[in-house]
FIMAR-249789 format. One record per residue: x, y, z of N, C-alpha, C, O in turn; residue in three letters. Coordinates in steps of 0.1 Angstrom, whole numbers, plus 5000, padded with zeros to 4 digits. Example, Ala and Ser with C-alpha at 12.3 -4.5 7.8 and 13.67 -1.06 7.14 Angstrom:
2
513249435078512349555078513249675078514249675085ALA
512849785071513749895071512950005079513450115080SER
This chain:
179
640111419369640711539376641011499389640211449397MET
642411519392642811499408643611639409644211689400ILE
643611689422644111809429644511769444643811739453GLU
646011799443646511759455647111899461647811979455LYS
646811909476646812059479647512009492647411899497ILE
648612129496649212149509649012289513649412389507ILE
648212279526648012409531649012419545649012329554CYS
650012529545650712529558650712659562650212749555CYS
651412699575651512829581651912799597652612699601GLY
651512879605651712839618650612819625649512849620PHE
650712739637649412749644648512849646648912969647GLY
647512839646646712989649646113049634645113129635GLY
646613039621646413079611645112999602644913019590GLN
644612929610643412849604643612789589642812789579GLY
645012729592645312599582644512489581644012459570ILE
644212439593643412309594641912359587641312279580MET
641412479589640112539585640012539571638912509565VAL
641412579564641112569550641112429545640312409536MET
641912339549641812199545640212149545639712089536GLY
639712179558638312129561637412169550636612099545LYS
637612309547636712389536636912319526635912249522PHE
638012309520638312259506637812089505637512039494LEU
637712019517637111879518635811879518635111809510SER
635211969525633612009523633312059512632212029508ASN
633812139503633412189493633412079480632612069471LEU
634611999483634811879473633411779474633011729464ALA
632811749488632011679489630711729482630111659473ILE
630411849486629311929481629511939466628511969460GLU
630411929458630611939443630711779439631411739430ALA
630011689447630311549441631611479439631711379432ASP
632611529445633911479441634511369453633811359463LYS
635411309452635911249462637111319468637811369460PHE
637411329481638311409489638611309501637811229507THR
640011349503640711329517641211469523641511569517THR
641211449537641911539544642811499554642411419562TYR
644011529555644811459566645911609569646711679563LEU
645111609585645811719592647011699600647011599607PRO
647911759601649311729609649211819623649211949622ALA
649111759635648811819645650111779653650811689648TYR
650511849666651511829674652011959680651212049683GLY
653211969681653912079686653612199677653812309681ALA
653112179665652912289654651812389658651812509655GLU
650912339666649912429673650412539680649812649681VAL
651512519686651912619695652912739688653612809695ARG
652712749674653512839669654612779659655512849655GLY
654512669656655312639646654812589635653512619635GLY
655312529624654712509612653612379612653812259613THR
652612449612651512359609650812329595650712419587ALA
650312209590650012169578648912079575648711999584HIS
648312069566647411989560647611939545648311999537CYS
647011839542647211809530645511759527644711709535MET
645111779513643811759509643911729495644711789488VAL
643211609491643211559477641811559473640911499480ILE
641511619463640111639456640011569441640811609432ILE
639311479439639311379428637911339424637011329432SER
637711339410636611279405636911109407635911049404ASP
637811029410637710919410638110899427638410989434GLU
638010749433638310719446639910739446640710719437GLU
640210779458641710789463642110699472641610659483ILE
643210649467643910529473644410579487644210509497CYS
645110669489645910719502645710879502645610949492ALA
645710919517645711059517646811149520646811269521PRO
648011059520649111139519649611239509649611189497PHE
650011359508650311419496651811429498652211509506VAL
652911359488654111379489654411479479655311559482SER
653811499468653811599461652711649455651911589448VAL
652611799458651511879456651311949443652311999438ALA
650111959436649912049429649612189429649512259420ASP
649512209445649112319446649612339462649312249470THR
650412439466650312489480650112589482650312669473ALA
649712639496649012759499650012779511650012689519ILE
650812879513652012879520651613029528651413129521ILE
651513029541651213109548652313189555652013309557MET
653313139559654513209567655813139560655913039553ASN
657013239563658213199559658713079561659013019551GLU
658813009574659212879573658412779568658912669567PRO
657212799564656612689557657112689543657112579537SER
657512799539658112819524659512719524659812649515LEU
660112719534661712649535661312499532661912419525SER
660012489541659712339545659012289536659112169536LYS
658212329526657312279517657612329502657012289492PHE
658312409502658712459486659012339475658612339464GLU
659912229483660312149472659112009473659411899468ASN
658112029479656911949477655711959469654611909470ARG
656212079459655212119447655812059434657112059432ILE
654811999425655111959415655512049405655012159404ALA
656712009398656912089386655812129377655012059371PRO
655712269376654212309368653412359378652712459376GLY
653412309389652612319401652512489405653312579402GLY
651212519414650812629416651412679433650812629442LEU
652312759436652512839446651712959452651913069448LEU
650812929462650113079466651113119480651213039489LEU
651613229479652313299491651813389497651413489492LEU
651713379508651113529518652513619518653513589524ASN
652213729508653313809507653513879516654613939517GLU
652313889528652613989540653513939550654113999559SER
653313809548654613759560655913679554656713619561LEU
656013679540657013609536657913699525657513749514ILE
659113719530659813809520660913779512661413859503SER
661213619515662213599505661313529492660113489492SER
662013509484661413469469661813289470662713239476LEU
661113229464661213069460662413049452662713119442PRO
663112939458664212899450663912849435664712869426ARG
662612779433662412729423661612779412660412819414ARG
662212779400661912839387660512759378659812819370LYS
660412639382659912539377658412529381657712439377ASP
657912629388656512619394655912779392656712869390ILE
654712789392653912919390653812959405653512879414GLU
654213089406654113159419653113249420653113309409VAL
652113299429651413409431651313449440650613389448LEU
651913559443652113639456650913739460650613829452LYS
650313719472649313779474649313839489649713759498VAL
649013959493649213979510647813949514646814019516PRO
647913799516646513769525646213829539645113859543PHE
647713849545647313919559647214039559646614089569SER
647714119551647514279549646214289545645614359553ASP
645314239533644214209533642914209541641914269541ILE
643414099550642514059561642614169573641614189580ALA
643814239575643814369585642914469581642114529588VAL
643214479566642114629559640814589563640014669567LYS
640414469561638714409560638314429579637214439584LEU
639514409584639314419600639314329608638714339619GLY
640114199604640214089612641214019606641013949596ASN
642414019613643713919607643413779607644113699600ILE
642413739613642213589615641113559603640513449604ARG
640913639592640413579581641613589568641213589556CYS
642713599571643513589560643613459554644113459543ALA
643213339559643013209557641713219547641613129539ASN
640913299548639913289536640113389526639413369516THR
640913479526641613539515642213439507642013439495VAL
643013349514643813269504642913159499642913119487ALA
641713119509641113019499640413099487640413039476LEU
639913209487639213289477640013289466639513289454GLY
641513309468642513309455642613179451642513159439THR
642713099458643212929453641712889444641712849432TYR
640512899452639512889444639112969429638612909419LEU
639413079431639413159418640513109408640113099396SER
641613089410642813019403642412859400643112809390SER
641612779405641812649402640212609398640012499391LYS
639312679400637912649397637512509399637312429390ASN
637412479412637112359418635712329420635312209421ILE
634912439422633612409423632712549422633212659424ALA
631512539417630812669411630512729427630512669438PRO
630212869423629912969435629112929445629512939457LYS
627812879439626912819449627212729459626812729471GLU
628112639453628312519464629812599473630212559484LYS
630512709468631312779477630512839490630912819501ILE
629512919487628712979496627812879504627712909516ASP
627212779500626912659508627712609518627312559529LEU
629012609514629912539522630412629534630812579544VAL
630312769533630712859541629712909549629912979559MET
628412879545627312879555627512769564627612789576ASP
627512639559627612549565628612549579628412509590LYS
630012599572631112609584630912719594631312709605MET
630312809588630112939596628912959606628913039615LEU
627912869602626512889608626312929623625513009627GLY
627212879629626912919646627613049651627513099662GLY
628413109640629113219644628113349643627013359637LEU
628813449651628113599649628013639633628913619625LYS
626913709631626913769617628013839614628513819603GLN
628513919621629713999615630813919611631413959601GLU
631213809618632313719615631813649603632613639594VAL
630613589600630013549587630413669576631213639567ILE
629813779577630213869564631513929564632013969553GLU
632313929575633813969569634613849562635413869554ILE
634113709568634513609560634213599545635113559538ASN
633113639542632613649528633013769523632813759511ARG
633513879525634213969522636113929519636813969510LYS
636313839529637613809524638013699516639213679515ALA
637013609510636613509501636613609488637513599479LEU
635613689488635613799473636713869471637213879459ARG
637413909484638813989479639713889476640413909466GLU
639813779481640913669476640713639463641713639455GLY
639313619458638913589444639513699434639613669422MET
639813819439640413909429641713879423642013929411LYS
642413809430643813769429643613629422643013539429TYR
643913579410643913469406645113449395645613549391ASP
645413319391646713329382646513379370647413409363LYS
645313399366645113459353645513619353645413679343SER
């Protein structure tokens, strides 16, 4: 098994946190992983992205030229990364912030209002966690107990209310999967 993922959006949407979460989850699930963040001017509101590879075998290079899955959180990222998804791949779109439709017809598209769900939960900043929930329920990368373990580790030093809202966001996102 090998899964190549690109997470993208604008700086401040938790794009890098999504990538770190997926890589940590892969480690907990005894898989090989790479995480390649793209920093720079992007952190000031432009398009930010990271690449994650999860595999049962050693990984030769961390760069993802063609992804199996892309999690796209805003409109400019759709324009920039739509063509980097493999034919038959999965595109998870933040329907709250993306009004245009993908041009490609050879990929599976799942539109979910990640940001709207996060607002309803009480914190727009957990839209990335909603997206993670949708991804994890669609791809079945690791068992639920491993997901909970990684969430506990990554959120450990935060206030209990932040931890709880992220747990709710993950569960809400899991209601939307490709089935």
